[in-house]
C-alpha positions in Angstrom: -3.2 14.3 2.3 -6.9 14.0 1.8 -9.2 13.7 4.9 -12.9 13.2 5.0 -15.2 10.7 6.8 -15.8 8.9 3.4 -13.5 9.0 0.4 -14.2 7.5 -3.0 -11.6 7.5 -5.8 -12.3 6.1 -9.2 -9.6 6.0 -11.9 -11.6 4.3 -14.7 -14.9 6.2 -14.6 -15.3 5.9 -18.4 -14.8 2.1 -18.4 -12.1 2.2 -21.1 -9.9 -0.2 -19.1 -7.4 2.5 -18.3 -6.6 4.4 -15.2 -4.6 3.8 -12.0 -4.5 5.2 -8.5 -0.8 5.9 -7.8 1.2 7.1 -4.9 3.3 10.0 -6.1 4.7 11.2 -2.7 6.8 8.3 -1.4 6.2 7.6 2.3 3.8 10.4 3.1 0.3 9.5 4.1 -2.0 9.8 1.1 -5.5 9.4 2.5 -7.0 9.7 6.0 -10.7 8.8 6.3 -13.1 6.5 8.0 -14.3 4.7 4.9 -12.3 4.4 1.7 -13.6 3.1 -1.7 -11.0 2.7 -4.5 -11.7 1.7 -8.1 -9.3 1.4 -10.9 -8.4 -0.7 -14.0 -4.6 -0.7 -14.0 -3.5 -0.7 -10.4 -4.0 0.8 -7.0 -0.7 1.7 -5.3 1.0 -0.7 -7.7 4.8 -0.4 -7.2 4.4 2.1 -4.4 1.7 1.3 -1.8 -0.8 4.0 -0.9 -0.2 5.1 2.7 -3.6 5.3 4.4 -5.2 5.8 7.8 -8.6 4.4 7.3 -11.0 2.1 9.2 -12.8 0.4 6.3 -11.4 -0.4 2.9 -13.2 -1.5 -0.3 -11.0 -1.7 -3.4 -11.6 -3.1 -7.0 -8.9 -3.3 -9.7 -10.3 -4.7 -12.9 -7.5 -5.2 -15.5 -3.8 -5.3 -14.5 -1.1 -4.5 -11.9 -1.3 -4.8 -8.2 -3.3 -3.4 -5.2 -1.0 -2.2 -2.4 -2.1 -0.6 0.8 0.0 0.4 3.8 -2.5 1.4 6.6 -1.9 3.0 10.0 -4.3 1.8 12.7 -6.9 -1.0 12.7 -8.3 -1.8 9.2 -11.4 -3.7 8.1 -10.6 -4.9 4.6 -14.3 -5.3 3.7 -13.9 -6.2 0.0 -10.6 -6.1 -1.9 -10.7 -7.6 -5.3 -7.9 -7.6 -7.9 -8.7 -9.1 -11.3 -5.3 -8.3 -12.7 -2.5 -9.0 -10.2 -1.5 -9.3 -6.6 -2.9 -7.8 -3.4 -0.6 -6.4 -0.7 -2.1 -5.1 2.6 0.1 -4.0 5.5 -1.4 -2.7 8.7 0.4 -1.2 11.7 -2.3 -2.6 14.0 -5.0 -5.3 13.6 -6.3 -6.4 10.1 -9.8 -7.7 10.0 -10.8 -9.6 6.8 -14.1 -9.3 5.0 -13.3 -10.8 1.5 -10.0 -10.6 -0.4 -9.6 -12.0 -3.9 -6.8 -12.2 -6.4 -7.6 -15.4 -8.4 -4.4 -16.9 -9.9 -2.2 -14.4 -8.0 -0.8 -13.6 -4.6 -2.4 -12.1 -1.5 0.2 -10.9 1.0 -1.2 -9.7 4.4 1.1 -8.3 7.1 -0.1 -7.0 10.4 1.7 -5.6 13.5 -1.3 -6.9 15.4 -3.6 -9.8 14.5 -5.2 -11.0 11.3 -8.9 -11.5 12.2 -11.9 -13.2 10.5 -14.5 -10.4 10.2 -17.5 -12.8 10.5 -18.6 -15.8 12.4 -20.7 -17.3 9.6 -17.9 -19.3 8.0 -17.8 -17.2 4.8 -14.7 -17.3 2.6 -12.2 -14.7 3.6 -9.4 -15.1 1.0 -9.4 -16.6 -2.5 -6.2 -16.6 -4.4 -3.4 -18.9 -5.7 -0.8 -18.0 -3.1 -1.4 -16.6 0.4 1.4 -15.2 2.5 0.5 -13.9 6.0 2.5 -12.5 8.9 1.2 -11.3 12.2 2.3 -10.6 15.8 -0.8 -11.5 17.9 -2.5 -14.3 15.9 -3.9 -15.3 12.5 -7.5 -16.4 12.7 -7.0 -17.0 16.4 -10.3 -18.1 18.0 -12.2 -17.8 14.7 -10.4 -19.6 11.8 -9.9 -17.8 8.5 -11.7 -19.5 5.6 -9.5 -19.6 2.6 -9.4 -21.1 -0.9 -5.8 -21.1 -1.8 -3.2 -23.5 -3.3 -0.1 -22.3 -1.5 0.2 -21.0 2.1 3.0 -19.3 4.0 2.0 -18.0 7.5 4.1 -16.7 10.4 2.9 -15.5 13.8 5.4 -14.3 16.4 4.2 -13.1 19.9 0.8 -14.4 21.0 -2.3 -16.1 19.7 -2.9 -19.1 17.3 -2.8 -19.7 13.6 -6.2 -21.1 12.6 -7.0 -21.6 8.9 -9.7 -23.6 7.2 -8.8 -24.1 3.6 -11.0 -25.5 0.8 -9.2 -27.6 -1.8 -5.7 -29.0 -2.0 -3.1 -27.0 -0.1 0.7 -26.9 -0.3 2.6 -25.4 2.5 5.3 -23.2 0.9 7.9 -20.6 1.6 8.7 -20.5 5.3 5.9 -22.9 6.0 3.3 -22.3 8.8 5.2 -21.1 11.9 3.9 -19.9 15.2 6.6 -18.8 17.6 4.1 -17.5 20.2 4.9 -18.9 23.6 1.3 -20.2 24.1 0.1 -20.4 20.5 -0.8 -23.3 18.4 
């Protein structure tokens, strides 16, 4: 495990379009830091999510494969962009969104807490073809998530609301949009 207050990992430093950041130790935590910056061309945790304990995440994958992060603790996904595949982010607490993009692909967000809009200015939070979200204590509750997606599947289970403001045509897919919270909307 690597621990520092700031960690930057680059797997395509020569810009040849090759290089991935891979998890080679199964379920053991890979990185513990305050701020984490990841940059690769052919995947970040693709096929085996990077286990992290970080506060702020910035990730860019430029060519192919997925970005997959499994974080312990609250996470601010400040900027996560994948130009080559899907984005999977799991948190074992709250997940706060800055901007997440996987144009033409899937963004899958799972939180054991809430999925929160990280700004109050109405900026776009998620841009992708498909968006799947699951949370325990609300999705955009009190401050709607701004999305630009074609397909939406969202589930919230214990408390809070599901509030989403989508730009463009939207098809409710998969399990639909379901809030089983006793007082949620």
